[in-house]
ZAMARGU-4260 file (C-alpha; in steps of 0.2 Angstrom, whole numbers, plus 5000, padded with zeros to 4 digits):
<rodrens>
0) 5039/4787/5059 | 5033/4803/5066 | 5020/4817/5056 | 5012/4832/5058 | 4993/4831/5057
5) 4980/4842/5053 | 4966/4830/5061 | 4952/4846/5059 | 4953/4863/5058 | 4960/4869/5075
10) 4966/4851/5078 | 4985/4851/5074 | 4995/4835/5084 | 5011/4827/5078 | 5006/4806/5075
15) 5015/4791/5072 | 5011/4785/5053 | 5019/4771/5042 | 5035/4774/5034 | 5031/4776/5016
20) 5037/4764/5000 | 5043/4771/4986 | 5035/4765/4968 | 5043/4765/4951 | 5049/4783/4947
25) 5050/4789/4966 | 5064/4792/4976 | 5063/4789/4996 | 5069/4805/5003 | 5073/4809/5023
30) 5065/4825/5025 | 5078/4837/5034 | 5069/4854/5033 | 5050/4860/5030 | 5042/4877/5030
35) 5027/4882/5038 | 5017/4892/5028 | 5002/4904/5028 | 4993/4891/5019 | 4996/4879/5033
40) 4990/4891/5045 | 4974/4895/5034 | 4972/4875/5033 | 4974/4875/5054 | 4960/4888/5054
45) 4947/4880/5042 | 4949/4894/5030 | 4957/4885/5015 | 4942/4876/5006 | 4954/4865/4994
50) 4962/4857/5011 | 4953/4839/5018 | 4956/4834/5033 | 4964/4823/5041 | 4978/4829/5031
55) 4997/4830/5034 | 5003/4847/5030 | 5018/4855/5023 | 5025/4860/5004 | 5040/4868/5007
60) 5051/4852/5009 | 5069/4848/5008 | 5078/4832/5012 | 5091/4818/5009 | 5091/4804/4996
65) 5090/4789/5007 | 5082/4777/4991 | 5082/4778/4971 | 5084/4765/4956 | 5103/4764/4954
70) 5101/4759/4935 | 5088/4772/4929 | 5087/4789/4942 | 5099/4804/4940 | 5099/4805/4959
75) 5109/4795/4972 | 5110/4790/4990 | 5116/4807/5000 | 5110/4818/4986 | 5102/4836/4994
80) 5084/4841/4985 | 5070/4852/4988 | 5054/4847/4982 | 5042/4854/4969 | 5024/4854/4977
85) 5013/4858/4962 | 5010/4840/4955 | 5001/4842/4937 | 4993/4829/4927 | 5004/4834/4913
90) 4988/4831/4901 | 4978/4846/4900 | 4980/4862/4889 | 4991/4872/4901 | 5001/4858/4904
95) 5004/4856/4884 | 5010/4874/4884 | 5022/4872/4900 | 5013/4882/4910 | 5010/4866/4923
100) 5007/4879/4937 | 4990/4881/4929 | 4986/4862/4925 | 4966/4860/4929 | 4970/4844/4940
105) 4982/4853/4950 | 4986/4845/4966 | 4997/4852/4980 | 5004/4842/4994 | 5001/4846/5010
110) 4982/4853/5004 | 4975/4840/4991 | 4987/4828/4998 | 4998/4823/5011 | 5013/4833/5011
115) 5031/4836/5020 | 5030/4837/5039 | 5035/4819/5043 | 5052/4812/5044 | 5050/4799/5027
120) 5042/4806/5010 | 5044/4795/4994 | 5041/4807/4980 | 5043/4807/4960 | 5060/4810/4955
125) 5056/4820/4939 | 5048/4836/4953 | 5066/4836/4964 | 5078/4849/4961 | 5095/4846/4968
130) 5103/4860/4980 | 5118/4867/4980 | 5130/4862/4997 | 5132/4878/5004 | 5114/4881/5008
135) 5111/4877/5027 | 5096/4865/5029 | 5086/4877/5039 | 5085/4890/5023 | 5082/4879/5009
140) 5064/4878/5012 | 5063/4897/5008 | 5068/4892/4987 | 5049/4889/4988 | 5040/4905/4993
145) 5057/4913/4982 | 5050/4904/4966 | 5034/4913/4971 | 5042/4931/4971 | 5049/4927/4954
150) 5036/4919/4948 | 5028/4937/4951 | 5041/4946/4942 | 5043/4936/4927 | 5026/4937/4923
155) 5026/4956/4924 | 5042/4956/4915 | 5052/4969/4927 | 5066/4978/4919 | 5082/4986/4929
160) 5081/5005/4930 | 5059/5001/4934 | 5048/5003/4948 | 5038/4990/4955 | 5026/4993/4969
165) 5022/4978/4980 | 5006/4977/4991 | 5011/4968/5007 | 5027/4966/5017 | 5023/4950/5022
170) 5036/4934/5017 | 5030/4935/5000 | 5032/4955/4998 | 5047/4956/5006 | 5056/4942/4995
175) 5048/4951/4978 | 5056/4967/4984 | 5074/4959/4987 | 5072/4951/4969 | 5069/4967/4962
180) 5083/4977/4969 | 5094/4961/4963 | 5086/4963/4944 | 5089/4982/4947 | 5074/4990/4949
185) 5067/4999/4962 | 5052/4993/4976 | 5039/4999/4984 | 5034/4991/4999 | 5016/4996/5003
190) 5008/4990/5019 | 4999/4997/5035 | 5009/4987/5049 | 5024/4999/5052 | 5036/4986/5062
195) 5035/4977/5044 | 5040/4991/5037 | 5054/4996/5047 | 5061/4979/5047 | 5059/4980/5027
200) 5071/4997/5027 | 5081/4988/5039 | 5086/4976/5026 | 5090/4989/5011 | 5071/4993/5004
205) 5071/5010/5009 | 5056/5016/4998 | 5039/5012/5008 | 5024/5016/5010 | 5012/5015/5027
210) 4996/5018/5022 | 4990/5023/5037 | 5000/5038/5039 | 5005/5041/5020 | 4993/5044/5004
215) 4996/5031/4992 | 4993/5040/4976 | 5006/5055/4980 | 5018/5044/4988 | 5022/5033/4973
220) 5018/5049/4962 | 5035/5056/4972 | 5044/5041/4974 | 5043/5039/4954 | 5045/5056/4947
225) 5027/5059/4945 | 5028/5041/4931 | 5018/5030/4945 | 5025/5012/4946 | 5027/5003/4931
230) 5025/4985/4940 | 5012/4983/4953 | 5011/4967/4961 | 4997/4964/4974 | 5002/4950/4986
235) 4989/4955/5002 | 4975/4948/4996 | 4965/4963/5001 | 4951/4970/4991 | 4957/4988/4993
240) 4973/4984/4990 | 4968/4976/4974 | 4958/4991/4969 | 4971/5002/4973 | 4984/4992/4962
245) 4976/5004/4947 | 4977/5019/4955 | 4996/5015/4956 | 5002/5007/4941 | 5008/5019/4928
250) 4999/5020/4910 | 5005/5006/4900 | 5010/4998/4916 | 5007/4981/4923 | 5002/4970/4937
255) 5001/4955/4942 | 4988/4949/4955 | 4998/4935/4968 | 4987/4937/4982 | 4973/4927/4985
260) 4957/4938/4992 | 4944/4929/5001 | 4929/4938/4992 | 4927/4945/4975 | 4934/4962/4970
265) 4924/4975/4960 | 4937/4985/4949 | 4935/5000/4939 | 4937/4993/4921 | 4937/5011/4913
270) 4955/5014/4921 | 4962/4997/4914 | 4956/5004/4898 | 4962/5022/4899 | 4979/5017/4905
275) 4980/5002/4895 | 4988/4992/4908 | 4990/4971/4907 | 4985/4963/4923 | 4989/4944/4924
280) 4986/4931/4938 | 5003/4925/4945 | 4998/4907/4954 | 5015/4899/4962 | 5028/4895/4950
285) 5032/4885/4937 | 5053/4877/4932 | 5058/4893/4944 | 5068/4882/4958 | 5085/4883/4949
290) 5086/4903/4948 | 5079/4903/4966 | 5091/4890/4973 | 5105/4900/4963 | 5100/4917/4971
295) 5099/4909/4990 | 5117/4900/4987 | 5127/4917/4980 | 5117/4927/4993 | 5113/4938/4978
300) 5095/4938/4986 | 5097/4936/5005 | 5079/4925/5009 | 5086/4922/5025 | 5081/4936/5034
305) 5064/4932/5033 | 5067/4917/5043 | 5058/4921/5060 | 5062/4907/5069 | 5068/4889/5067
310) 5058/4874/5077 | 5059/4857/5079 | 5046/4844/5070 | 5039/4840/5088 | 5036/4860/5089
315) 5027/4864/5073 | 5011/4860/5082 | 5012/4872/5097 | 5021/4884/5083 | 5006/4884/5069
320) 4993/4889/5086 | 5005/4903/5090 | 5006/4908/5072 | 4988/4908/5070 | 4985/4918/5085
325) 4999/4932/5082 | 5001/4932/5062 | 5011/4948/5064 | 5023/4941/5076 | 5033/4929/5064
330) 5037/4932/5044 | 5043/4914/5042 | 5045/4900/5052 | 5055/4883/5047 | 5057/4866/5056
335) 5073/4855/5054 | 5072/4837/5057
</rodrens>
């Protein structure tokens, strides 16, 4: 079968690999669609220290069941599924309290172990979620980044009527804003790339701030009637943006840190104490695929708007090279097999 192999940093090709055989508790999946994530681009650049090489990349994976244990499996041949890519041990403390995304031994497919950019995949059936029939294959992988957006919103306990300021108008930031609207909240999207903010406004995210043109604190103050934002999500990973979350959060506000900074960020903790802010990490997702699929299936969140391009499996290597060279050209790229 064909697979997308990252042989080493800046070396990505299509290779022939052996078709997998399923083990006990696994099903065999014909991969139908995969997403190209920013983490895949980071792995290509050699910027992700968690990736070992060579590695079949891809963790946003959807497909059709080809083989299952007919006697014990809840799945049957032909079922449409999406993979939960965050494989946990089930034995450590976080796993024992249901926070498997924080597993001390977490393995992410396409990062620590081989991923889904291949024609067939054997995968544990207890980490599969059935996909509604009305979602086109090219859109199904969007459920994975949508779960990350949902997790940030759940971690901050966003309520209807509240404001949520979002640093970063990339794919995750825009999805957070769209989910916030569906929750009855008001998103304020912050970025320094005007094209992305204009794209957001085109899709109903009316309150935007370009930090190269506008005063951040004053703009948030105006949008919120002076209160500042009850919820802030940092989705860029930029150190200055992380520090700014404290400035734009309301007193008694809640902040979720979703972006991954490349270096440590110093924070004025006196502001945290003065405002009595709640700061939480927001790492990937846990038990949020069903909600993500329901939001897409019912069109309550039009995740498809972030899909910039659809390619074939054979085109992924060139697409990864292009995305690495032109990071602002594409919001999201998916491949259909």
